[in-house]
MISE-218642 format. One record per residue (C-alpha): x, y, z. Coordinates in steps of 0.001 Angstrom, whole numbers, plus 500000, padded with zeros to 6 digits. Layout:
BEGIN
[[X Y Z]]
...
//
This chain:
BEGIN
[[686739 842718 498419]]
[[684404 844184 495709]]
[[685582 847161 493698]]
[[682769 849451 492650]]
[[682871 851776 489583]]
[[680269 854454 488639]]
[[680314 855877 485080]]
[[678431 859101 484612]]
[[677256 860983 481509]]
[[676029 864608 481679]]
[[674788 865603 478259]]
[[675073 864338 474739]]
[[672711 866249 472571]]
[[669695 864225 473581]]
[[671369 860931 472541]]
[[671716 857681 474683]]
[[675282 858107 475833]]
[[677699 856095 473703]]
[[680349 857731 475935]]
[[679202 855302 478728]]
[[678380 852189 476481]]
[[681802 851883 475176]]
[[683793 852218 478404]]
[[681326 849970 480151]]
[[681768 847164 477412]]
[[685611 847563 477809]]
[[685452 847259 481610]]
[[683279 844236 481503]]
[[685578 842627 478946]]
[[688407 843122 481684]]
[[686129 841408 484353]]
[[685196 844609 485873]]
[[681686 845894 486159]]
[[680248 849450 486724]]
[[676929 851208 487284]]
[[675808 853877 485045]]
[[673889 857091 485212]]
[[672917 859722 482627]]
[[672235 863055 484326]]
[[670500 864285 481093]]
[[667547 862056 482021]]
[[668281 860724 485416]]
[[668866 862196 488934]]
[[672174 862124 490452]]
[[672860 858650 491754]]
[[673669 859529 495459]]
[[673765 855950 496795]]
[[675891 854572 493881]]
[[678230 857515 494221]]
[[678529 856964 498039]]
[[679673 853362 497579]]
[[681997 853846 494500]]
[[685667 853441 494314]]
[[686200 854969 490991]]
[[683663 857609 489558]]
[[684407 858386 485902]]
[[682547 861290 484315]]
[[682099 861678 480523]]
[[682502 865340 479224]]
[[682553 865393 475364]]
[[681292 868888 475200]]
[[681169 872254 476981]]
[[677691 871825 478451]]
[[678541 868382 479713]]
[[681594 869742 481491]]
[[679571 872370 483415]]
[[677105 869691 484549]]
[[679970 867305 485250]]
[[681837 869711 487613]]
[[678583 870028 489677]]
[[678275 866303 489618]]
[[681842 865855 490808]]
[[681201 868164 493863]]
[[678169 866195 494763]]
[[680141 862958 494566]]
[[682950 864523 496743]]
[[680402 865518 499331]]
[[678995 861945 499782]]
[[682211 860116 499037]]
[[685437 862071 499610]]
[[687750 859024 499139]]
[[686615 858007 495731]]
[[688855 858441 492766]]
[[687213 861030 490463]]
[[688215 860777 486675]]
[[686964 863120 483919]]
[[687362 861802 480313]]
[[686468 863225 476878]]
[[687376 866180 474722]]
[[686569 868828 477259]]
[[688169 866987 480210]]
[[691557 867076 478514]]
[[691240 870647 477334]]
[[690399 871787 480849]]
[[692764 869361 482763]]
[[694613 872188 484557]]
[[691468 873513 486144]]
[[690063 870089 486895]]
[[693193 868817 488607]]
[[694100 871908 490620]]
[[692163 873697 493250]]
[[691419 876901 491293]]
[[687748 876828 492340]]
[[688658 877752 495949]]
[[687166 874680 497494]]
[[690560 873405 498657]]
[[690170 870061 496768]]
[[690688 869393 493134]]
[[687573 868722 491111]]
[[689247 865630 489650]]
[[691962 863130 490574]]
[[692778 862182 487054]]
[[691932 863221 483421]]
[[691838 861177 480202]]
[[691586 862395 476564]]
[[691612 860676 473237]]
[[690823 857047 472942]]
[[689787 856581 476473]]
[[688610 853001 476934]]
[[691878 851304 477512]]
[[693129 853997 479804]]
[[689912 853744 481989]]
[[690419 849879 482160]]
[[694153 850375 483177]]
[[693054 852984 485815]]
[[690485 850723 487270]]
[[692748 847783 487376]]
[[695523 849857 489230]]
[[693053 851097 491832]]
[[691450 847687 492294]]
[[694943 846340 493026]]
[[695655 849077 495458]]
[[698197 850781 493436]]
[[698493 854525 492889]]
[[697962 855122 489147]]
[[701201 856416 487903]]
[[702751 856462 484530]]
[[699696 855227 482818]]
[[699728 856368 479155]]
[[697002 858945 478556]]
[[696354 859552 482319]]
[[696945 863076 483565]]
[[697057 863782 487271]]
[[698092 866606 489447]]
[[701654 865345 489327]]
[[701841 864120 485788]]
[[700664 865483 482482]]
[[699944 863027 479673]]
[[699065 863645 476075]]
[[695756 862392 474813]]
[[695918 858618 474334]]
[[695700 858073 470557]]
[[696955 854481 470237]]
[[694784 852233 468112]]
[[692846 849643 470156]]
[[690083 847171 469442]]
[[686669 848605 470476]]
[[684116 846122 471803]]
[[680470 846200 470983]]
[[679096 849068 473134]]
[[677213 847756 476153]]
[[673853 849517 476411]]
[[672155 847081 478824]]
[[672066 849431 481798]]
[[671295 852730 479943]]
[[667888 854365 480001]]
[[665593 853292 477286]]
[[665657 855091 473816]]
[[662134 856529 474522]]
[[663806 858917 476957]]
[[666056 860550 474353]]
[[665729 862524 471133]]
[[663362 861267 468544]]
[[663279 861559 464879]]
[[660657 863649 463027]]
[[660190 862705 459393]]
[[659826 865554 456964]]
[[656415 866354 455350]]
[[655736 865973 451666]]
[[658371 867582 449252]]
[[660717 868307 452154]]
[[663730 866563 450715]]
[[664909 869959 449465]]
[[664390 873401 450992]]
[[660952 874977 451348]]
[[660398 878503 450290]]
[[660326 881267 452822]]
[[656662 882338 452333]]
[[654413 881728 455295]]
[[654653 881291 458951]]
[[652474 878374 460163]]
[[653865 875035 459610]]
[[651564 871979 459074]]
[[651214 869413 461697]]
[[654373 867215 461858]]
[[654391 863494 461528]]
[[654579 861530 464871]]
[[658261 861278 466038]]
[[659831 857929 466711]]
[[662924 856800 468606]]
[[666314 857455 467285]]
[[669508 855666 468024]]
[[673147 856954 468042]]
[[676496 855489 467050]]
[[679825 856482 465582]]
[[681629 854886 462600]]
[[684815 856846 463250]]
[[686419 859027 465941]]
[[688792 862023 465459]]
[[689012 864116 462375]]
[[691506 864642 459606]]
[[690924 868535 459557]]
[[692097 871473 461605]]
[[689256 873919 461914]]
[[690763 876364 464456]]
[[687799 876723 466708]]
[[686978 872786 466894]]
[[687684 871084 470176]]
[[688537 867997 468355]]
[[691611 869416 466834]]
[[693850 869992 469916]]
[[693108 866532 471058]]
[[693437 864419 467970]]
[[695760 866652 465949]]
[[694465 865496 462453]]
[[694101 861886 463341]]
[[690991 859768 463147]]
[[690166 856075 463612]]
[[687530 854066 461937]]
[[685313 851575 463882]]
[[684889 848145 462105]]
[[681757 847968 460003]]
[[680689 844848 461948]]
[[680916 846708 465234]]
[[678927 849655 464036]]
[[676228 847365 462553]]
[[675913 845264 465625]]
[[675525 848472 467667]]
[[672796 849627 465386]]
[[671192 846308 465497]]
[[670864 846331 469327]]
[[669376 849719 469069]]
[[666886 848695 466463]]
[[665850 845792 468621]]
[[665021 848339 471349]]
[[662883 850433 469079]]
[[665228 852812 467110]]
[[663895 853501 463485]]
[[666509 856211 462717]]
[[670337 856382 463498]]
[[672434 859457 463968]]
[[676133 858920 463054]]
[[677801 861164 465496]]
[[681371 861063 463789]]
[[682923 864614 463631]]
[[682954 864015 459900]]
[[681176 860847 458406]]
[[683038 861482 455048]]
[[686515 861634 456496]]
[[686666 858042 455150]]
[[684160 858058 452220]]
[[684807 854281 451365]]
[[684151 853329 455038]]
[[681028 855667 455070]]
[[679731 853824 451963]]
[[680324 850387 453481]]
[[678583 851446 456710]]
[[675508 852914 454877]]
[[675191 849841 452549]]
[[675454 847321 455618]]
[[672852 849359 457487]]
[[670369 849517 454597]]
[[670972 845780 453758]]
[[670246 844728 457361]]
[[667579 847369 458258]]
[[666005 848808 455004]]
[[663322 850660 457048]]
[[665950 852489 459143]]
[[666881 856038 458097]]
[[669966 857906 459216]]
[[671653 861360 459408]]
[[675338 862233 459607]]
[[677774 865180 459807]]
[[680139 866348 456984]]
[[682201 869366 456011]]
[[681084 871444 453082]]
[[684310 870613 451155]]
[[683474 866838 451762]]
[[679958 867210 450331]]
[[681534 868838 447258]]
[[684367 866411 446819]]
[[682340 863381 447351]]
[[679100 864650 445674]]
[[678767 861378 443637]]
[[678383 859427 446823]]
[[675512 861506 448152]]
[[672743 859807 445883]]
[[674007 856424 447091]]
[[673717 857534 450587]]
[[670171 858680 450153]]
[[669350 855269 448477]]
[[670668 853670 451700]]
[[668518 855765 453883]]
[[670228 859188 454365]]
[[667578 861622 455617]]
[[669682 864759 456430]]
[[673106 865934 456824]]
[[674573 868317 459367]]
[[677177 870573 458078]]
[[679078 873264 459871]]
[[678533 876517 457636]]
[[679448 878697 460608]]
[[679381 882080 458751]]
[[678522 883627 455291]]
[[681491 885870 455562]]
[[684571 884466 453588]]
[[686725 886641 455840]]
[[685554 884844 459015]]
[[685588 881496 457224]]
[[689242 881979 456453]]
[[690079 882978 460006]]
[[688512 879764 461230]]
[[690202 877785 458407]]
[[686950 876101 457474]]
[[688173 875100 454079]]
[[685126 876458 452154]]
[[683599 879723 451040]]
[[679943 881022 450913]]
[[679894 880210 447246]]
[[680825 876687 448118]]
[[678046 876492 450730]]
[[675602 877370 447986]]
[[677067 874621 445850]]
[[676649 872187 448584]]
[[673009 873199 449036]]
[[672289 872544 445516]]
[[674126 869146 445469]]
[[672245 867916 448530]]
[[668978 869046 447084]]
[[669748 867275 443796]]
[[670682 864135 445676]]
[[667272 864088 447355]]
[[667764 864805 451018]]
[[667987 867653 453555]]
[[670716 869828 455094]]
[[670871 871327 458481]]
[[673611 873964 458596]]
[[675153 874849 461910]]
[[676296 878396 462694]]
[[678705 880290 464883]]
[[677545 883765 463960]]
[[679216 885707 466857]]
[[682942 885891 466608]]
[[685376 888728 467356]]
[[685684 889258 463483]]
[[682015 889151 462524]]
[[680578 892576 461973]]
[[676887 893590 462300]]
[[676698 893871 458485]]
[[677913 890283 458257]]
[[675208 889177 460624]]
[[672503 891031 458593]]
[[673777 889490 455494]]
[[673786 885916 457040]]
[[670148 886393 457944]]
[[669354 887714 454485]]
[[671154 884673 452979]]
[[669330 882101 455182]]
[[666011 883624 454046]]
[[667043 883739 450326]]
[[668298 880168 450423]]
[[665093 878904 451910]]
[[666837 877673 455157]]
[[664613 879199 457861]]
[[663075 875955 458850]]
[[666366 874246 458779]]
[[668051 876621 461357]]
[[666790 876579 464891]]
[[666820 880047 466683]]
[[669615 878808 469054]]
[[672069 878492 466221]]
[[671654 882118 465572]]
[[672725 883014 468973]]
[[675929 880900 469388]]
[[679021 882771 470464]]
[[682567 881407 469788]]
[[683952 879387 472565]]
[[687730 879446 473100]]
[[688766 876646 475457]]
[[692224 876171 476740]]
[[694372 874598 474135]]
[[692236 875978 471207]]
[[694211 876582 468045]]
[[692592 880133 468038]]
[[695060 880950 470764]]
[[697913 881094 468375]]
[[696455 883928 466260]]
[[698968 886639 465663]]
[[696399 889205 466493]]
[[695181 887534 469559]]
[[696040 890456 471811]]
[[693358 892529 469977]]
[[690618 890257 471054]]
[[691557 887655 473523]]
[[690872 888225 477152]]
[[691605 886326 480274]]
[[691019 882668 480827]]
[[687807 882092 482833]]
[[688847 878751 484013]]
[[685642 878001 485950]]
[[683687 878689 482711]]
[[686183 876695 480617]]
[[686775 879445 477957]]
[[688898 882386 477373]]
[[686812 885696 477543]]
[[686613 887881 474548]]
[[684831 891189 473817]]
[[683695 892305 470411]]
[[685228 895597 469306]]
[[681596 896645 468243]]
[[679606 896708 471493]]
[[676370 896264 469442]]
[[677369 892669 468688]]
[[677736 891563 472218]]
[[674411 893247 472993]]
[[672807 891615 469955]]
[[674101 888262 470839]]
[[672391 888506 474276]]
[[669176 889601 472761]]
[[669164 886869 470214]]
[[669863 884369 472983]]
[[666753 885666 474868]]
[[664620 885326 471708]]
[[665833 881764 471156]]
[[665290 880862 474779]]
[[661612 882035 474649]]
[[661044 880932 471094]]
[[658635 878164 472032]]
[[656624 879948 474661]]
[[653027 880999 473888]]
[[653426 884166 475858]]
[[656299 885611 473733]]
[[656522 889250 473790]]
[[654570 891208 471075]]
[[657236 893577 470097]]
[[660021 892997 467671]]
[[663057 891580 469462]]
[[663285 890441 473141]]
[[663777 893354 475446]]
[[661964 895918 473159]]
[[662898 897549 469900]]
[[661380 900445 467776]]
[[660113 898186 464902]]
[[656452 897139 464536]]
[[655566 893622 465427]]
[[654514 891438 462482]]
[[651161 889603 462511]]
[[651176 886002 462786]]
[[651934 883018 464986]]
[[654776 883853 467329]]
[[655536 880332 467905]]
[[656300 879492 464418]]
[[659988 879272 463220]]
[[659327 882125 460716]]
[[657975 884575 463307]]
[[660873 883698 465546]]
[[663379 884270 462763]]
[[661704 887518 461968]]
[[662100 888627 465607]]
[[665826 888017 465244]]
[[665796 890033 461913]]
[[664036 892879 463801]]
[[666687 892779 466554]]
[[669566 892873 464279]]
[[668042 895713 461966]]
[[667163 897608 465063]]
[[670784 897408 466243]]
[[671919 898761 462902]]
[[669202 901605 462697]]
[[670304 902904 466262]]
[[673785 903811 464996]]
[[673132 904479 461247]]
[[673531 908247 461863]]
[[677119 907661 462975]]
[[678143 906219 459613]]
[[679820 908226 456915]]
[[678167 908283 453462]]
[[680527 905581 452069]]
[[680180 903365 455133]]
[[676261 903784 455010]]
[[676341 902845 451297]]
[[678326 899599 452151]]
[[675800 898902 454907]]
[[672874 899283 452600]]
[[674256 896642 450230]]
[[674437 894172 453238]]
[[670937 895106 454389]]
[[671705 897309 457375]]
[[669995 900291 455661]]
[[666734 898594 454891]]
[[663879 897456 457324]]
[[663618 893716 457907]]
[[661534 891730 455403]]
[[657773 891667 456111]]
[[656560 888476 457543]]
[[654712 886755 454821]]
[[651029 885637 455107]]
[[650556 882497 457185]]
[[650266 879229 455024]]
[[649567 875556 455720]]
[[651433 874529 452560]]
[[654995 874495 453954]]
[[657142 871336 453695]]
[[658901 870599 456901]]
[[662333 869248 456807]]
[[663189 866085 458739]]
[[664964 866666 462180]]
[[665631 865493 465612]]
[[663627 866768 468504]]
[[666868 867933 470269]]
[[668582 870735 468637]]
[[672307 870785 468074]]
[[674178 872890 470758]]
[[677682 872938 472233]]
//
């Protein structure tokens, strides 16, 4: 009797889902086959779900989990007898909700959950179900009646199987920077020149897990400081099959490409040797950019176009709370080193935390402007609010009672409220600005939802004008309560920008160098 498997991906930042390609390859090595569906670019596969014995849903991030739960309910509706398994970082973190009936439906969202190095566990699960056995005592498999730790055993990863995945044309493309854009452009001007034509980008990983323990990171409670390298030969073979299908740029999606600097050097060298016309981007911590700065020019020589680095905040107090391992001064040093090496940086941010003050937010905006980073920071980055999933290291904070609210299991996060109500209101306002940033009919007043500051002249669709709207919103929030500050407090606010109007939007210019980027912005 045929045993049918369906693998579903939900959302992976606009990349062709490696989270399907690797399990699919492992299943086929074990003489099992599977259909695949990527809900980011495809409709829910009703027919495949109706005939599947095992439906496995990949949820490596928060957005993917929200979509995945909806997909699981659709699958239950058409096939109540299928075994539903969730796998990935956010599956394991939210296993209690997924395996119980907390959503009030009377049936659990999932029958099993897998975290960590998932491929071998998914194969063992499929083999057990195919043989008619109840999957019990499988290492790494959590069910309603048994809880397993993330599976972190080393195993041989096969070449990812991408044969049934949608074509790369349907995913994020790479947009080369314009002339002189290796470094950071100035912040004068609002109209950017016409961008070069984008072309398909591939995605792979040279390592999994992470050595570090940033307190807000979802990798930490799953991998607990461990990471595993993927053999150079496997990485290069995966790149080769994507290049054959049209990729001219590769994103290395490792949590930190420089966790193993020697391995990163070998991978970059192999990529450039085989495909000298293919560029790449990678993610690295600030401290790694500093520690391994001598490696950066070599990576550029081998095709590095930009690096994504989690700056998170310009407040050293907040950075310390998050255990980021760097300071604002070190962020500035990293910017200088990346510029000197000849490529670009895309900092990511988490500007809304329980410990970030309005002065901190204003200072961050001022710092981004002064560092020439406006074009490197999509508006959505300035709206991100800290997520606290179950199992987060943040939950062990000694002062957690001061900010931590109840677990909203259905939203996969602990609620929290900022002690300054202006910050929660500002976050919602910035989120609205970011949401409408690309619309031609954006409001003509400073800040979404109104404000008492005059609108700047210029192109409201440009990154500079959108950034200025966010500045207006933040300064307006500060101005509304300035009278409540004492003289000493007001002086401190002025030093951080709260006592001054936002900078004037500079005249429009067509002489702005654009940094290289992907057409899908980073989000969580």
